Structure formats: C-alpha cells, structure tokens
Gaussian input, Z-matrix of N, CA and C with variables (Angstrom, degrees):
# hf/3-21g

backbone

0 1
 N
 C     1     B1
 C     2     B2     1     A1
 N     3     B3     2     A2     1     D1
 C     4     B4     3     A3     2     D2
 C     5     B5     4     A4     3     D3
 N     6     B6     5     A5     4     D4
 C     7     B7     6     A6     5     D5
 C     8     B8     7     A7     6     D6
 N     9     B9     8     A8     7     D7
 C    10    B10     9     A9     8     D8
 C    11    B11    10    A10     9     D9
 N    12    B12    11    A11    10    D10
 C    13    B13    12    A12    11    D11
 C    14    B14    13    A13    12    D12
 N    15    B15    14    A14    13    D13
 C    16    B16    15    A15    14    D14
 C    17    B17    16    A16    15    D15
 N    18    B18    17    A17    16    D16
 C    19    B19    18    A18    17    D17
 C    20    B20    19    A19    18    D18
 N    21    B21    20    A20    19    D19
 C    22    B22    21    A21    20    D20
 C    23    B23    22    A22    21    D21
 N    24    B24    23    A23    22    D22
 C    25    B25    24    A24    23    D23
 C    26    B26    25    A25    24    D24
 N    27    B27    26    A26    25    D25
 C    28    B28    27    A27    26    D26
 C    29    B29    28    A28    27    D27
 N    30    B30    29    A29    28    D28
 C    31    B31    30    A30    29    D29
 C    32    B32    31    A31    30    D30
 N    33    B33    32    A32    31    D31
 C    34    B34    33    A33    32    D32
 C    35    B35    34    A34    33    D33
 N    36    B36    35    A35    34    D34
 C    37    B37    36    A36    35    D35
 C    38    B38    37    A37    36    D36
 N    39    B39    38    A38    37    D37
 C    40    B40    39    A39    38    D38
 C    41    B41    40    A40    39    D39
 N    42    B42    41    A41    40    D40
 C    43    B43    42    A42    41    D41
 C    44    B44    43    A43    42    D42
 N    45    B45    44    A44    43    D43
 C    46    B46    45    A45    44    D44
 C    47    B47    46    A46    45    D45
 N    48    B48    47    A47    46    D46
 C    49    B49    48    A48    47    D47
 C    50    B50    49    A49    48    D48
 N    51    B51    50    A50    49    D49
 C    52    B52    51    A51    50    D50
 C    53    B53    52    A52    51    D51
 N    54    B54    53    A53    52    D52
 C    55    B55    54    A54    53    D53
 C    56    B56    55    A55    54    D54
 N    57    B57    56    A56    55    D55
 C    58    B58    57    A57    56    D56
 C    59    B59    58    A58    57    D57
 N    60    B60    59    A59    58    D58
 C    61    B61    60    A60    59    D59
 C    62    B62    61    A61    60    D60
 N    63    B63    62    A62    61    D61
 C    64    B64    63    A63    62    D62
 C    65    B65    64    A64    63    D63
 N    66    B66    65    A65    64    D64
 C    67    B67    66    A66    65    D65
 C    68    B68    67    A67    66    D66
 N    69    B69    68    A68    67    D67
 C    70    B70    69    A69    68    D68
 C    71    B71    70    A70    69    D69
 N    72    B72    71    A71    70    D70
 C    73    B73    72    A72    71    D71
 C    74    B74    73    A73    72    D72
 N    75    B75    74    A74    73    D73
 C    76    B76    75    A75    74    D74
 C    77    B77    76    A76    75    D75
 N    78    B78    77    A77    76    D76
 C    79    B79    78    A78    77    D77
 C    80    B80    79    A79    78    D78
 N    81    B81    80    A80    79    D79
 C    82    B82    81    A81    80    D80
 C    83    B83    82    A82    81    D81
 N    84    B84    83    A83    82    D82
 C    85    B85    84    A84    83    D83
 C    86    B86    85    A85    84    D84
 N    87    B87    86    A86    85    D85
 C    88    B88    87    A87    86    D86
 C    89    B89    88    A88    87    D87
 N    90    B90    89    A89    88    D88
 C    91    B91    90    A90    89    D89
 C    92    B92    91    A91    90    D90
 N    93    B93    92    A92    91    D91
 C    94    B94    93    A93    92    D92
 C    95    B95    94    A94    93    D93
 N    96    B96    95    A95    94    D94
 C    97    B97    96    A96    95    D95
 C    98    B98    97    A97    96    D96
 N    99    B99    98    A98    97    D97
 C   100   B100    99    A99    98    D98
 C   101   B101   100   A100    99    D99
 N   102   B102   101   A101   100   D100
 C   103   B103   102   A102   101   D101
 C   104   B104   103   A103   102   D102
 N   105   B105   104   A104   103   D103
 C   106   B106   105   A105   104   D104
 C   107   B107   106   A106   105   D105
 N   108   B108   107   A107   106   D106
 C   109   B109   108   A108   107   D107
 C   110   B110   109   A109   108   D108
 N   111   B111   110   A110   109   D109
 C   112   B112   111   A111   110   D110
 C   113   B113   112   A112   111   D111
 N   114   B114   113   A113   112   D112
 C   115   B115   114   A114   113   D113
 C   116   B116   115   A115   114   D114
 N   117   B117   116   A116   115   D115
 C   118   B118   117   A117   116   D116
 C   119   B119   118   A118   117   D117
 N   120   B120   119   A119   118   D118
 C   121   B121   120   A120   119   D119
 C   122   B122   121   A121   120   D120
 N   123   B123   122   A122   121   D121
 C   124   B124   123   A123   122   D122
 C   125   B125   124   A124   123   D123
 N   126   B126   125   A125   124   D124
 C   127   B127   126   A126   125   D125
 C   128   B128   127   A127   126   D126
 N   129   B129   128   A128   127   D127
 C   130   B130   129   A129   128   D128
 C   131   B131   130   A130   129   D129
 N   132   B132   131   A131   130   D130
 C   133   B133   132   A132   131   D131
 C   134   B134   133   A133   132   D132
 N   135   B135   134   A134   133   D133
 C   136   B136   135   A135   134   D134
 C   137   B137   136   A136   135   D135
 N   138   B138   137   A137   136   D136
 C   139   B139   138   A138   137   D137
 C   140   B140   139   A139   138   D138
 N   141   B141   140   A140   139   D139
 C   142   B142   141   A141   140   D140
 C   143   B143   142   A142   141   D141
 N   144   B144   143   A143   142   D142
 C   145   B145   144   A144   143   D143
 C   146   B146   145   A145   144   D144
 N   147   B147   146   A146   145   D145
 C   148   B148   147   A147   146   D146
 C   149   B149   148   A148   147   D147
 N   150   B150   149   A149   148   D148
 C   151   B151   150   A150   149   D149
 C   152   B152   151   A151   150   D150
 N   153   B153   152   A152   151   D151
 C   154   B154   153   A153   152   D152
 C   155   B155   154   A154   153   D153
 N   156   B156   155   A155   154   D154
 C   157   B157   156   A156   155   D155
 C   158   B158   157   A157   156   D156
 N   159   B159   158   A158   157   D157
 C   160   B160   159   A159   158   D158
 C   161   B161   160   A160   159   D159
 N   162   B162   161   A161   160   D160
 C   163   B163   162   A162   161   D161
 C   164   B164   163   A163   162   D162
 N   165   B165   164   A164   163   D163
 C   166   B166   165   A165   164   D164
 C   167   B167   166   A166   165   D165
 N   168   B168   167   A167   166   D166
 C   169   B169   168   A168   167   D167
 C   170   B170   169   A169   168   D168
 N   171   B171   170   A170   169   D169
 C   172   B172   171   A171   170   D170
 C   173   B173   172   A172   171   D171
 N   174   B174   173   A173   172   D172
 C   175   B175   174   A174   173   D173
 C   176   B176   175   A175   174   D174
 N   177   B177   176   A176   175   D175
 C   178   B178   177   A177   176   D176
 C   179   B179   178   A178   177   D177
 N   180   B180   179   A179   178   D178
 C   181   B181   180   A180   179   D179
 C   182   B182   181   A181   180   D180
 N   183   B183   182   A182   181   D181
 C   184   B184   183   A183   182   D182
 C   185   B185   184   A184   183   D183
 N   186   B186   185   A185   184   D184
 C   187   B187   186   A186   185   D185
 C   188   B188   187   A187   186   D186
 N   189   B189   188   A188   187   D187
 C   190   B190   189   A189   188   D188
 C   191   B191   190   A190   189   D189
 N   192   B192   191   A191   190   D190
 C   193   B193   192   A192   191   D191
 C   194   B194   193   A193   192   D192
 N   195   B195   194   A194   193   D193
 C   196   B196   195   A195   194   D194
 C   197   B197   196   A196   195   D195
 N   198   B198   197   A197   196   D196
 C   199   B199   198   A198   197   D197
 C   200   B200   199   A199   198   D198
 N   201   B201   200   A200   199   D199
 C   202   B202   201   A201   200   D200
 C   203   B203   202   A202   201   D201
 N   204   B204   203   A203   202   D202
 C   205   B205   204   A204   203   D203
 C   206   B206   205   A205   204   D204
 N   207   B207   206   A206   205   D205
 C   208   B208   207   A207   206   D206
 C   209   B209   208   A208   207   D207
 N   210   B210   209   A209   208   D208
 C   211   B211   210   A210   209   D209
 C   212   B212   211   A211   210   D210
 N   213   B213   212   A212   211   D211
 C   214   B214   213   A213   212   D212
 C   215   B215   214   A214   213   D213
 N   216   B216   215   A215   214   D214
 C   217   B217   216   A216   215   D215
 C   218   B218   217   A217   216   D216
 N   219   B219   218   A218   217   D217
 C   220   B220   219   A219   218   D218
 C   221   B221   220   A220   219   D219
 N   222   B222   221   A221   220   D220
 C   223   B223   222   A222   221   D221
 C   224   B224   223   A223   222   D222
 N   225   B225   224   A224   223   D223
 C   226   B226   225   A225   224   D224
 C   227   B227   226   A226   225   D225
 N   228   B228   227   A227   226   D226
 C   229   B229   228   A228   227   D227
 C   230   B230   229   A229   228   D228
 N   231   B231   230   A230   229   D229
 C   232   B232   231   A231   230   D230
 C   233   B233   232   A232   231   D231
 N   234   B234   233   A233   232   D232
 C   235   B235   234   A234   233   D233
 C   236   B236   235   A235   234   D234
 N   237   B237   236   A236   235   D235
 C   238   B238   237   A237   236   D236
 C   239   B239   238   A238   237   D237
 N   240   B240   239   A239   238   D238
 C   241   B241   240   A240   239   D239
 C   242   B242   241   A241   240   D240
 N   243   B243   242   A242   241   D241
 C   244   B244   243   A243   242   D242
 C   245   B245   244   A244   243   D243
 N   246   B246   245   A245   244   D244
 C   247   B247   246   A246   245   D245
 C   248   B248   247   A247   246   D246
 N   249   B249   248   A248   247   D247
 C   250   B250   249   A249   248   D248
 C   251   B251   250   A250   249   D249
 N   252   B252   251   A251   250   D250
 C   253   B253   252   A252   251   D251
 C   254   B254   253   A253   252   D252

   B1=1.4300
   B2=1.5258
   B3=1.3069
   B4=1.4519
   B5=1.5476
   B6=1.2906
   B7=1.4743
   B8=1.5396
   B9=1.3050
   B10=1.4894
   B11=1.5259
   B12=1.2921
   B13=1.4420
   B14=1.5271
   B15=1.2986
   B16=1.4675
   B17=1.5309
   B18=1.3708
   B19=1.4305
   B20=1.5398
   B21=1.3576
   B22=1.4636
   B23=1.5345
   B24=1.3575
   B25=1.4653
   B26=1.5364
   B27=1.3065
   B28=1.4946
   B29=1.5024
   B30=1.3094
   B31=1.4455
   B32=1.5208
   B33=1.3163
   B34=1.4709
   B35=1.5319
   B36=1.3281
   B37=1.4423
   B38=1.5475
   B39=1.3188
   B40=1.4452
   B41=1.5437
   B42=1.2945
   B43=1.5135
   B44=1.5185
   B45=1.3338
   B46=1.4652
   B47=1.5341
   B48=1.3301
   B49=1.4801
   B50=1.5043
   B51=1.3040
   B52=1.4835
   B53=1.5391
   B54=1.3325
   B55=1.4759
   B56=1.4827
   B57=1.3764
   B58=1.4664
   B59=1.5195
   B60=1.2946
   B61=1.5084
   B62=1.4711
   B63=1.3363
   B64=1.4552
   B65=1.5054
   B66=1.3832
   B67=1.4348
   B68=1.5392
   B69=1.3166
   B70=1.4351
   B71=1.5405
   B72=1.3025
   B73=1.4356
   B74=1.4938
   B75=1.3606
   B76=1.4541
   B77=1.5457
   B78=1.3200
   B79=1.4549
   B80=1.4989
   B81=1.3148
   B82=1.4687
   B83=1.4914
   B84=1.3078
   B85=1.4552
   B86=1.5307
   B87=1.3230
   B88=1.4651
   B89=1.4937
   B90=1.3375
   B91=1.4472
   B92=1.4981
   B93=1.3098
   B94=1.4870
   B95=1.5485
   B96=1.2833
   B97=1.4695
   B98=1.5249
   B99=1.3309
   B100=1.4527
   B101=1.5142
   B102=1.3112
   B103=1.4731
   B104=1.5061
   B105=1.3191
   B106=1.4669
   B107=1.4997
   B108=1.3372
   B109=1.4407
   B110=1.5202
   B111=1.3098
   B112=1.5089
   B113=1.5239
   B114=1.3380
   B115=1.4619
   B116=1.5176
   B117=1.3300
   B118=1.4758
   B119=1.5110
   B120=1.3070
   B121=1.5086
   B122=1.5306
   B123=1.2936
   B124=1.4482
   B125=1.5721
   B126=1.3178
   B127=1.4445
   B128=1.5373
   B129=1.3061
   B130=1.4836
   B131=1.5334
   B132=1.2992
   B133=1.4525
   B134=1.5869
   B135=1.3336
   B136=1.4506
   B137=1.5185
   B138=1.3326
   B139=1.4616
   B140=1.5410
   B141=1.3219
   B142=1.4655
   B143=1.5307
   B144=1.3085
   B145=1.4507
   B146=1.5210
   B147=1.3026
   B148=1.5029
   B149=1.4624
   B150=1.3238
   B151=1.4483
   B152=1.5366
   B153=1.2891
   B154=1.5273
   B155=1.5367
   B156=1.3119
   B157=1.4166
   B158=1.5348
   B159=1.2904
   B160=1.5114
   B161=1.5073
   B162=1.3158
   B163=1.4944
   B164=1.5249
   B165=1.3410
   B166=1.4525
   B167=1.5038
   B168=1.3065
   B169=1.4938
   B170=1.5051
   B171=1.2957
   B172=1.4823
   B173=1.5201
   B174=1.3242
   B175=1.4548
   B176=1.5771
   B177=1.2961
   B178=1.4696
   B179=1.4923
   B180=1.3270
   B181=1.4514
   B182=1.5530
   B183=1.3382
   B184=1.4281
   B185=1.5235
   B186=1.2960
   B187=1.5159
   B188=1.5145
   B189=1.3566
   B190=1.4617
   B191=1.5110
   B192=1.3347
   B193=1.4608
   B194=1.4976
   B195=1.3747
   B196=1.4522
   B197=1.5542
   B198=1.3191
   B199=1.4755
   B200=1.5360
   B201=1.3266
   B202=1.4447
   B203=1.5028
   B204=1.3195
   B205=1.4523
   B206=1.5501
   B207=1.2934
   B208=1.5051
   B209=1.5053
   B210=1.3210
   B211=1.4519
   B212=1.5006
   B213=1.3406
   B214=1.4338
   B215=1.5169
   B216=1.3287
   B217=1.4853
   B218=1.5108
   B219=1.3387
   B220=1.4919
   B221=1.5293
   B222=1.3604
   B223=1.4755
   B224=1.5179
   B225=1.3135
   B226=1.4973
   B227=1.5444
   B228=1.3038
   B229=1.4690
   B230=1.5169
   B231=1.3356
   B232=1.4824
   B233=1.5674
   B234=1.3232
   B235=1.4883
   B236=1.5282
   B237=1.3236
   B238=1.4413
   B239=1.5425
   B240=1.3191
   B241=1.5034
   B242=1.5391
   B243=1.3221
   B244=1.4565
   B245=1.5260
   B246=1.3472
   B247=1.4474
   B248=1.5264
   B249=1.3052
   B250=1.4544
   B251=1.5269
   B252=1.3546
   B253=1.4647
   B254=1.5268
   A1=108.39
   A2=118.22
   A3=121.01
   A4=108.42
   A5=115.00
   A6=120.51
   A7=107.18
   A8=114.16
   A9=120.61
   A10=108.92
   A11=117.66
   A12=119.90
   A13=112.13
   A14=116.71
   A15=121.99
   A16=108.56
   A17=116.80
   A18=122.20
   A19=107.40
   A20=117.18
   A21=121.22
   A22=113.19
   A23=116.44
   A24=120.36
   A25=111.98
   A26=115.62
   A27=120.71
   A28=111.43
   A29=118.79
   A30=124.46
   A31=111.01
   A32=116.56
   A33=121.59
   A34=110.38
   A35=114.74
   A36=119.45
   A37=111.45
   A38=116.94
   A39=119.75
   A40=112.05
   A41=116.71
   A42=120.39
   A43=108.18
   A44=119.81
   A45=121.39
   A46=109.52
   A47=115.67
   A48=117.85
   A49=108.70
   A50=116.93
   A51=118.64
   A52=112.65
   A53=115.78
   A54=121.09
   A55=112.61
   A56=116.29
   A57=120.04
   A58=111.46
   A59=115.78
   A60=120.35
   A61=112.73
   A62=114.71
   A63=121.72
   A64=112.52
   A65=117.23
   A66=119.24
   A67=113.09
   A68=116.10
   A69=119.24
   A70=111.83
   A71=115.17
   A72=122.15
   A73=112.69
   A74=114.08
   A75=119.43
   A76=114.97
   A77=117.25
   A78=118.80
   A79=112.76
   A80=118.77
   A81=122.00
   A82=111.88
   A83=117.30
   A84=121.32
   A85=110.66
   A86=115.42
   A87=119.27
   A88=112.60
   A89=117.26
   A90=121.31
   A91=112.47
   A92=118.32
   A93=122.23
   A94=111.55
   A95=116.88
   A96=121.01
   A97=112.00
   A98=115.95
   A99=119.83
   A100=110.66
   A101=119.48
   A102=122.26
   A103=109.14
   A104=115.77
   A105=119.57
   A106=113.82
   A107=115.86
   A108=119.25
   A109=112.33
   A110=115.55
   A111=118.84
   A112=110.25
   A113=115.68
   A114=119.71
   A115=110.28
   A116=118.19
   A117=118.14
   A118=111.94
   A119=119.22
   A120=120.01
   A121=109.63
   A122=116.64
   A123=120.99
   A124=109.68
   A125=115.77
   A126=120.28
   A127=110.80
   A128=117.48
   A129=120.16
   A130=110.60
   A131=117.23
   A132=121.75
   A133=108.49
   A134=117.42
   A135=120.13
   A136=111.99
   A137=117.63
   A138=121.54
   A139=117.12
   A140=117.12
   A141=117.91
   A142=109.80
   A143=118.66
   A144=124.48
   A145=113.07
   A146=115.44
   A147=120.72
   A148=110.18
   A149=117.40
   A150=125.22
   A151=110.82
   A152=113.31
   A153=117.81
   A154=109.21
   A155=118.03
   A156=122.39
   A157=109.82
   A158=117.93
   A159=121.00
   A160=112.70
   A161=117.06
   A162=121.68
   A163=111.32
   A164=118.85
   A165=124.89
   A166=117.57
   A167=118.64
   A168=123.55
   A169=109.19
   A170=115.29
   A171=121.25
   A172=109.04
   A173=118.49
   A174=121.43
   A175=110.00
   A176=116.45
   A177=118.22
   A178=112.42
   A179=116.75
   A180=120.37
   A181=110.49
   A182=117.06
   A183=121.44
   A184=110.60
   A185=118.37
   A186=121.91
   A187=110.59
   A188=116.28
   A189=123.92
   A190=109.71
   A191=118.57
   A192=120.75
   A193=112.96
   A194=117.79
   A195=121.36
   A196=110.09
   A197=117.05
   A198=121.59
   A199=109.66
   A200=116.08
   A201=120.42
   A202=114.07
   A203=115.79
   A204=121.13
   A205=109.75
   A206=116.93
   A207=121.41
   A208=110.35
   A209=118.64
   A210=119.92
   A211=113.57
   A212=116.92
   A213=120.49
   A214=113.33
   A215=113.90
   A216=118.04
   A217=111.99
   A218=116.10
   A219=120.53
   A220=108.25
   A221=114.95
   A222=119.29
   A223=111.84
   A224=116.12
   A225=120.98
   A226=106.66
   A227=118.20
   A228=121.81
   A229=110.53
   A230=116.45
   A231=120.47
   A232=110.69
   A233=114.21
   A234=116.31
   A235=109.72
   A236=119.55
   A237=121.52
   A238=110.81
   A239=113.30
   A240=119.88
   A241=110.13
   A242=117.32
   A243=120.89
   A244=111.51
   A245=117.81
   A246=118.75
   A247=112.72
   A248=116.03
   A249=119.26
   A250=113.33
   A251=116.71
   A252=117.69
   A253=109.89
   D1=130.06
   D2=179.24
   D3=-100.86
   D4=150.33
   D5=179.96
   D6=-83.38
   D7=154.65
   D8=178.34
   D9=-69.53
   D10=145.71
   D11=178.07
   D12=-67.71
   D13=153.74
   D14=-177.36
   D15=-66.07
   D16=138.29
   D17=177.89
   D18=-93.81
   D19=117.82
   D20=-179.57
   D21=-78.92
   D22=44.85
   D23=-176.34
   D24=-56.26
   D25=-35.77
   D26=179.26
   D27=-53.22
   D28=-39.82
   D29=-179.47
   D30=-66.64
   D31=-38.79
   D32=176.79
   D33=-64.14
   D34=-41.62
   D35=178.35
   D36=-63.99
   D37=-41.61
   D38=177.45
   D39=-62.09
   D40=-40.46
   D41=178.50
   D42=-64.38
   D43=-38.26
   D44=-177.72
   D45=-69.28
   D46=-40.62
   D47=178.70
   D48=-64.44
   D49=-42.44
   D50=178.41
   D51=-59.98
   D52=-39.69
   D53=177.27
   D54=-63.29
   D55=-39.12
   D56=-179.47
   D57=-72.66
   D58=-24.75
   D59=176.98
   D60=-105.82
   D61=46.92
   D62=-179.68
   D63=-52.29
   D64=-26.97
   D65=179.38
   D66=-62.34
   D67=-20.45
   D68=176.08
   D69=-69.81
   D70=-14.06
   D71=176.85
   D72=113.88
   D73=149.45
   D74=179.15
   D75=-65.01
   D76=-18.71
   D77=175.00
   D78=-62.25
   D79=-39.48
   D80=176.13
   D81=-63.17
   D82=-43.51
   D83=178.75
   D84=-61.87
   D85=-44.40
   D86=-179.10
   D87=-64.20
   D88=-44.81
   D89=-179.73
   D90=-63.43
   D91=-52.14
   D92=-177.99
   D93=-65.75
   D94=-41.92
   D95=178.01
   D96=-63.56
   D97=-42.60
   D98=178.57
   D99=-67.20
   D100=-38.33
   D101=176.27
   D102=-62.54
   D103=-47.16
   D104=179.13
   D105=-61.78
   D106=-42.64
   D107=177.13
   D108=-62.06
   D109=-41.21
   D110=179.26
   D111=-64.55
   D112=-40.32
   D113=179.42
   D114=-64.61
   D115=-45.09
   D116=-178.88
   D117=-72.99
   D118=-30.03
   D119=173.14
   D120=-61.98
   D121=-44.11
   D122=-179.86
   D123=-63.66
   D124=-45.40
   D125=-178.87
   D126=-67.56
   D127=-37.49
   D128=176.08
   D129=-62.88
   D130=-43.00
   D131=179.49
   D132=-64.42
   D133=-29.45
   D134=178.65
   D135=-81.35
   D136=-6.59
   D137=175.79
   D138=113.39
   D139=5.30
   D140=-179.47
   D141=-68.14
   D142=126.54
   D143=178.18
   D144=-107.49
   D145=-35.74
   D146=-178.27
   D147=-120.75
   D148=138.90
   D149=-179.87
   D150=-109.20
   D151=157.00
   D152=173.06
   D153=-82.84
   D154=-5.55
   D155=176.15
   D156=-62.68
   D157=155.06
   D158=-179.41
   D159=-55.50
   D160=-31.89
   D161=-177.24
   D162=-75.25
   D163=-17.31
   D164=177.87
   D165=65.53
   D166=-59.79
   D167=-179.00
   D168=-73.69
   D169=124.38
   D170=-176.61
   D171=-57.73
   D172=-38.51
   D173=-179.29
   D174=-61.19
   D175=-38.97
   D176=177.82
   D177=-70.25
   D178=-37.58
   D179=176.40
   D180=-62.60
   D181=-43.00
   D182=179.06
   D183=-65.04
   D184=-40.59
   D185=176.94
   D186=-60.96
   D187=-43.77
   D188=178.40
   D189=-61.07
   D190=-47.00
   D191=179.90
   D192=-69.26
   D193=-32.98
   D194=175.73
   D195=-66.91
   D196=-38.11
   D197=177.53
   D198=-64.54
   D199=-44.60
   D200=177.19
   D201=-61.60
   D202=-38.57
   D203=177.57
   D204=-66.43
   D205=-44.51
   D206=176.15
   D207=-61.52
   D208=-44.85
   D209=178.07
   D210=-62.95
   D211=-38.08
   D212=175.94
   D213=-64.21
   D214=-42.95
   D215=177.70
   D216=-64.66
   D217=-35.62
   D218=178.10
   D219=-66.68
   D220=-39.73
   D221=178.70
   D222=-63.35
   D223=-41.60
   D224=179.28
   D225=-64.02
   D226=-46.06
   D227=179.31
   D228=-59.57
   D229=-43.08
   D230=179.43
   D231=-61.96
   D232=-45.53
   D233=-178.76
   D234=-64.79
   D235=-39.97
   D236=178.47
   D237=-62.08
   D238=-42.65
   D239=-179.93
   D240=-61.66
   D241=-44.92
   D242=179.89
   D243=-66.47
   D244=-33.67
   D245=176.84
   D246=-70.04
   D247=-31.11
   D248=-177.76
   D249=-84.00
   D250=-18.02
   D251=-177.99
   D252=-106.99

C-alpha cells in the first residue's frame, strides 16, 4: 500500500494571501502563485487527485494558481510600462 502524496495546501494559501494583498505588489503574487503552481504540479505528478484547498480538484487549484501567476506577470508588466512612460 502506498501513502497518498503530500498536499501542498500551504502554497495555495500563500498565493491567496498574496492576491488579497495586491498592494504589496504584483511581484509577491507572481512569486507565491508560481511556487504554489510548482508544488501542485509536483504533487499531481505524484498522484494527488484531491486537495484540501477550497477548490478541491487539483486541476482547478492549478488553473487558479496559473491565473494568479498570469495576473501577477501582467501587473509587473504594467508597472514597468508606467515607469517607462
């Protein structure tokens, strides 16, 4: 019998906190969401199907974290654009 893979719920929580504190800057959102996404990708490859995250389905959690990463990158791009113009 094999044990279930570890659920990186903590990383999902960090990404959510970063999203709620957007004023800290999009860099925080990007870093935490990317860390969470990497953790869930690793856990998914190890066989994790259900998460303790509110979204439950690992695929939904990964889509959420990918969206946060994209939003963070867009925010970084926007800040760079406003600094240059």
